[in-house]
C-alpha positions in Angstrom: -23.1 -9.6 -14.2 -25.9 -7.1 -13.7 -25.9 -4.6 -10.8 -29.3 -6.1 -9.9 -27.7 -9.2 -8.6 -28.5 -9.5 -4.8 -26.3 -12.6 -3.9 -22.7 -13.5 -4.5 -20.7 -16.5 -3.5 -18.0 -14.0 -2.1 -17.9 -10.4 -1.4 -14.4 -8.9 -1.0 -14.0 -5.6 0.8 -11.0 -3.7 -0.7 -9.8 -3.8 -4.3 -6.1 -3.4 -3.6 -3.6 -6.0 -4.9 -4.6 -8.7 -2.4 -8.3 -8.2 -2.9 -7.8 -8.2 -6.6 -5.7 -11.3 -6.5 -8.3 -13.1 -4.3 -11.1 -12.1 -6.8 -8.9 -13.4 -9.7 -8.2 -16.7 -8.1 -11.7 -17.3 -7.0 -13.4 -16.2 -10.2 -11.0 -18.5 -12.1 -12.7 -21.4 -10.4 -16.2 -20.4 -11.2 -17.0 -18.5 -8.0 -19.2 -15.4 -8.3 -17.2 -12.5 -6.7 -18.1 -8.8 -5.9 -15.2 -6.5 -5.2 -16.0 -3.3 -3.2 -13.7 -0.3 -3.3 -14.5 2.8 -1.4 -12.3 5.1 -3.6 -13.2 6.4 -7.1 -10.3 4.6 -8.8 -8.0 1.6 -8.2 -4.5 2.2 -6.9 -5.0 5.5 -5.1 -4.0 6.2 -2.5 -1.0 3.9 -2.0 1.2 3.8 1.1 4.0 1.4 0.4 7.5 1.3 -1.2 6.1 -0.5 -4.3 8.3 -3.6 -4.1 7.0 -6.9 -5.6 9.2 -10.0 -5.4 9.7 -12.1 -8.5 7.5 -14.9 -7.1 4.6 -12.7 -6.6 5.1 -11.0 -10.0 5.1 -14.4 -11.7 1.7 -15.1 -10.3 0.1 -12.1 -12.1 2.4 -11.5 -15.1 2.4 -7.8 -14.9 5.9 -7.0 -16.0 4.7 -4.0 -17.9 4.2 -2.2 -14.5 7.9 -2.6 -13.5 9.8 0.7 -13.2 13.2 -0.8 -12.2 14.8 -3.9 -11.0 16.7 -4.4 -7.7 19.7 -6.7 -7.8 21.1 -5.9 -4.4 21.4 -3.5 -1.5 23.9 -1.2 0.1 23.3 -1.3 3.8 24.8 1.1 6.3 25.5 0.9 10.0 24.9 3.9 12.2 28.7 4.9 11.9 28.6 4.3 8.2 30.0 0.8 7.7 28.8 -0.4 4.3 27.6 -3.9 3.5 26.9 -4.4 -0.2 25.1 -7.6 -1.1 23.6 -9.0 -4.3 24.6 -10.0 -7.7 24.0 -8.2 -11.1 22.7 -11.5 -12.6 20.0 -12.1 -10.0 16.9 -9.9 -9.5 16.0 -9.7 -5.8 12.8 -7.6 -6.3 10.9 -5.5 -8.7 9.9 -1.8 -8.2 6.5 -1.2 -9.7 4.1 1.6 -10.4 1.6 0.8 -7.8 -1.4 2.3 -9.6 -0.7 0.3 -12.8 0.1 -2.8 -10.7 -3.1 -2.6 -8.6 -5.2 -1.9 -11.7 -3.6 -4.9 -13.6 -4.4 -7.3 -10.7 -8.0 -6.2 -10.4 -8.4 -6.2 -14.2 -7.4 -9.9 -14.1 -10.2 -10.6 -11.8 -12.7 -8.7 -13.9 -11.6 -10.5 -17.0 -12.6 -13.9 -15.5 -15.9 -12.7 -14.1 -15.6 -10.7 -10.9 -17.6 -7.6 -10.6 -16.3 -4.3 -9.2 -18.2 -1.5 -7.5 -16.2 1.7 -7.1 -17.1 4.4 -4.5 -18.8 1.6 -2.5 -18.4 0.5 1.0 -20.2 -1.7 3.6 -22.3 0.1 6.2 -23.5 -2.9 8.2 -23.0 -6.6 8.3 -24.6 -9.6 10.0 -23.4 -13.1 10.0 -25.8 -16.1 10.3 -25.5 -19.8 9.6 -27.1 -19.4 6.1 -25.2 -16.4 4.7 -23.6 -12.9 5.3 -26.0 -10.0 5.0 -24.5 -6.7 4.0 -25.8 -3.1 3.6 -23.7 -1.4 0.9 -23.3 2.3 0.3 -22.9 2.3 -3.5 -22.3 5.9 -4.4 -25.5 7.7 -3.3 -27.6 4.5 -3.1 -28.0 2.0 -0.2 -28.2 -1.6 -1.3 -28.8 -4.8 0.6 -27.0 -7.9 -0.6 -26.0 -11.4 0.7 -22.9 -13.5 0.2 -21.8 -17.0 1.3 -18.4 -15.7 2.3 -17.0 -12.3 3.3 -13.3 -11.5 2.8 -11.7 -8.5 4.4 -8.9 -7.2 2.2 -9.5 -3.6 3.3 -6.1 -2.7 4.6 -4.5 -1.6 7.9 -7.7 0.1 9.2 -9.9 -2.8 8.1 -13.6 -2.1 8.5 -14.3 -5.8 8.4 -11.9 -6.5 11.2 -13.1 -3.7 13.4 -16.9 -4.2 12.7 -16.6 -7.9 13.6 -14.2 -7.4 16.5 -11.6 -9.7 15.2 -8.7 -8.3 17.1 -5.7 -6.2 16.1 -2.4 -6.8 14.4 0.5 -7.6 16.7 2.5 -4.5 15.6 1.6 -1.3 13.9 4.6 0.3 12.2 4.5 3.9 11.1 5.8 4.5 7.5 6.6 7.7 5.8 8.0 8.2 2.3 8.8 10.9 -0.3 9.5 10.5 -4.0 12.4 12.6 -5.3 14.5 13.3 -8.3 18.2 13.8 -8.1 19.3 11.1 -5.6 22.9 9.9 -6.0 22.4 6.1 -6.0 23.8 3.1 -7.8 21.8 1.5 -10.6 20.2 -1.8 -9.6 20.7 -1.2 -5.9 18.5 0.1 -3.0 20.1 1.8 -0.1 19.3 1.0 3.6 20.3 3.2 6.5 20.2 2.2 10.2 20.7 4.0 13.5 18.7 5.8 16.1 19.0 9.2 14.4 17.4 8.0 11.1 15.5 4.8 11.8 15.2 3.8 15.4 14.6 0.0 15.6 14.4 -0.6 11.9 15.7 1.1 8.8 15.4 3.9 6.3 15.6 3.4 2.5 16.3 4.9 -0.9 14.6 2.8 -3.5 15.3 3.3 -7.3 12.0 4.1 -9.0 12.8 4.5 -12.7 13.7 8.2 -13.0 13.1 8.9 -9.3 13.8 7.4 -5.9 11.5 6.6 -3.0 13.1 7.8 0.3 11.4 6.5 3.4 11.5 5.2 6.9 9.4 2.9 9.1 9.5 2.6 12.8 7.5 1.5 15.8 5.8 4.3 17.8 7.5 3.3 21.0 10.9 3.7 19.4 10.4 7.3 18.0 10.9 9.0 21.4 8.6 11.9 20.4 9.8 12.3 16.9 7.9 11.8 13.7 8.9 9.6 10.8 8.8 12.8 8.7 11.4 14.4 10.9 13.5 11.3 10.6 13.4 11.5 6.8 14.3 15.2 7.0 17.2 14.4 9.2 18.5 11.6 6.8 18.3 14.0 3.8 19.6 17.1 5.4 21.9 16.4 8.4 23.0 12.8 8.3 26.5 11.6 7.2 24.7 10.6 3.8 23.1 14.0 3.3 25.4 14.7 0.2 23.5 12.1 -1.7 20.4 14.2 -1.3 21.9 17.6 -2.2 20.2 17.8 -5.6 16.9 16.1 -4.6 13.5 17.6 -5.5 10.4 16.2 -3.9 7.6 15.1 -6.3 5.2 13.3 -3.9 4.8 12.1 -0.4 3.0 9.2 1.2 2.4 8.0 4.8 0.5 5.3 6.6 0.5 2.4 9.1 2.1 -0.9 8.3 0.4 -3.8 10.2 3.1 -6.5 10.9 1.9 -9.4 12.9 -1.2 -11.6 12.4 -4.4 -10.8 14.2 -5.0 -13.6 16.8 -7.8 -15.2 14.8 -8.1 -14.0 11.2 -11.3 -16.0 10.6 -14.8 -16.3 11.8 -18.0 -17.9 10.6 -18.2 -17.1 6.9 -15.4 -14.5 7.2 -11.7 -14.4 6.6 -9.1 -11.6 6.7 -6.3 -11.5 4.2 -3.4 -9.1 3.5 -2.9 -6.0 5.7 -6.4 -6.5 7.1 -5.1 -9.6 8.9 -1.7 -8.0 9.8 0.2 -10.2 7.3 2.9 -7.7 6.2 6.4 -9.0 6.8 8.0 -7.9 10.1 11.5 -7.7 8.5 10.6 -5.4 5.6 7.0 -4.3 5.9 6.2 -5.8 2.5 2.6 -6.9 2.1 2.0 -7.9 -1.5 4.0 -11.2 -1.5 2.6 -12.4 1.9 -0.9 -11.4 0.8 -0.6 -13.4 -2.4 0.8 -16.3 -0.5 -2.1 -16.1 2.0 -4.7 -16.2 -0.8 -3.1 -19.2 -2.5 -2.7 -21.1 0.8 -6.4 -21.0 1.7 -7.8 -21.1 -1.9 -8.5 -24.9 -2.1 -10.1 -24.9 1.3 -12.3 -21.9 0.4 -13.4 -23.5 -2.9 -14.3 -26.7 -1.1 -16.2 -24.8 1.7 -18.1 -22.7 -0.8 -19.0 -25.6 -3.0 -20.3 -27.6 0.0 -21.6 -24.5 1.8 -19.6 -25.5 4.9 -18.3 -22.3 6.2 -19.0 -22.6 9.9 -16.5 -21.2 12.4 -15.1 -24.7 12.8 -14.8 -25.1 9.0 -13.2 -21.7 8.7 -10.6 -22.6 11.3 -9.6 -25.7 9.2 -9.5 -23.6 6.0 -7.4 -21.0 7.7 -4.9 -23.5 9.1 -2.2 -22.7 6.5 -2.3 -19.1 7.7 -1.2 -20.3 11.1 2.0 -21.8 9.5 2.6 -18.4 7.9 2.1 -16.7 11.3 4.7 -19.0 12.9 7.3 -18.2 10.2 6.7 -14.5 10.6 7.0 -14.7 14.4 10.4 -16.4 14.0 11.4 -13.7 11.5 10.4 -11.1 14.0 12.5 -12.7 16.7 15.6 -12.7 14.5 14.8 -9.1 13.4 14.7 -8.0 17.0 17.9 -9.9 17.8 19.9 -8.5 14.9 18.4 -4.9 14.6 15.4 -3.8 16.6 16.6 -4.4 20.1 20.2 -3.2 19.3 21.9 0.0 20.3 23.9 1.8 17.7 27.1 0.4 19.0 25.7 -3.2 18.8 24.5 -2.5 15.2 28.0 -1.3 14.3 29.4 -4.6 15.7 26.9 -6.6 13.7 27.8 -4.7 10.5 31.5 -5.2 11.1 30.8 -9.0 10.9 28.4 -8.7 8.0 31.0 -6.7 6.0 33.6 -9.6 6.1 33.9 -11.0 2.6 33.2 -14.6 3.7 29.9 -13.4 5.4 28.8 -11.5 2.3 29.5 -14.5 0.2 27.3 -16.6 2.5 24.6 -14.0 2.4 24.7 -13.9 -1.4 24.7 -17.7 -1.7 22.0 -18.5 0.9 20.1 -15.2 1.4 16.5 -14.8 0.2 14.5 -11.7 1.0 11.4 -13.9 1.3 13.0 -16.3 3.7 14.9 -14.5 6.4 14.7 -17.2 9.0 16.8 -19.8 7.2 19.4 -17.1 6.4 19.4 -15.8 10.0 19.9 -19.4 11.4 22.7 -20.0 8.8 24.5 -16.9 10.0 24.2 -17.9 13.7 25.4 -21.4 12.9 28.2 -20.6 10.4 29.7 -17.3 11.5 31.7 -17.8 14.7 31.3 -14.2 15.9 27.6 -14.5 15.9 27.5 -17.7 18.0 27.1 -15.8 21.4 23.7 -14.6 19.9 22.7 -18.2 19.1 21.4 -19.0 22.6 19.4 -15.8 22.7 18.0 -16.6 19.2 16.9 -20.1 20.3 15.0 -18.7 23.3 13.5 -15.9 21.2 12.2 -18.4 18.5 10.9 -20.8 21.2 8.9 -17.8 22.7 7.6 -16.9 19.3 5.7 -20.2 18.9 
């Protein structure tokens, strides 16, 4: 479409993977879509570990962007108890080149009719019953456009969310990661480290990335006790009991940024919806945002298409359209409750006790049979129900899950 067009059915702010996927799915159904991206190219900067689960990968068919496959994990307690899970015949997740992946998702949208404006960002927005009015800074030019619907896919610091006062994600994690050569890992496995010295409240990781590894940590600000995530990674690599694995490492890149985990209270408004990190939809158990973002797009797609075709996008209409997101939020809150129970609220001694139980062959067998990285709640409940030593936690889990509703 020509750049002279002044009205679109949908304007999407943010051409990351979730914005690109939303553009793709809407354009497939005959909706005119404009994608706005403030940076000069797609896929930079990126601030995540680059994991894409098989379900999400299947939706976009971008296997050419895969750098390595992850079949399992080696997880370590604070004292060094190892729990190794996974099977060589089952892919748990893919590690992708985020630039190629993001470009590929956006390209799919462009191929079915979406338009992309690079180096472009909204300056002002007003919502009225008839449409959304936007002032766009497109490179050196200011342009006024209208849309029937505005979608915020503009990340953790979402302009759409802040400009329209749509609240804040429940949690903001801090993530820091370096890419290195020379890490001593095991093919097909990512490593996860726990304990107050390396990852207070959550975990650190070493993720195979083709010829390199991504070494990182994420944590809540209140758990850092004055430290930075950069200091935690340095401690992991230089002073921890696992430091010998990093002896030959050479850093090639570093990334950092916030990870919004926990839905904003109301990720919709009249003619507006937030998706992906903008809406706080990253998983509270791993921080992954691509899978939940794709799921969010698919869950509201039919409702958005119906609302756009009938021009029924009032706040009441949008609440109904966004109802599937509330189901996602409930599942994530349950996952957060179990995360806190098993990891975040635990002392190092309690984590060691949990890992001693996890390391039993019968428990590892149970995890491998019933575990799903995308569905931590059923696995957590299965462990509480079937592993006798976890039963004292069951009552706490019940109360925590009830409170999360």
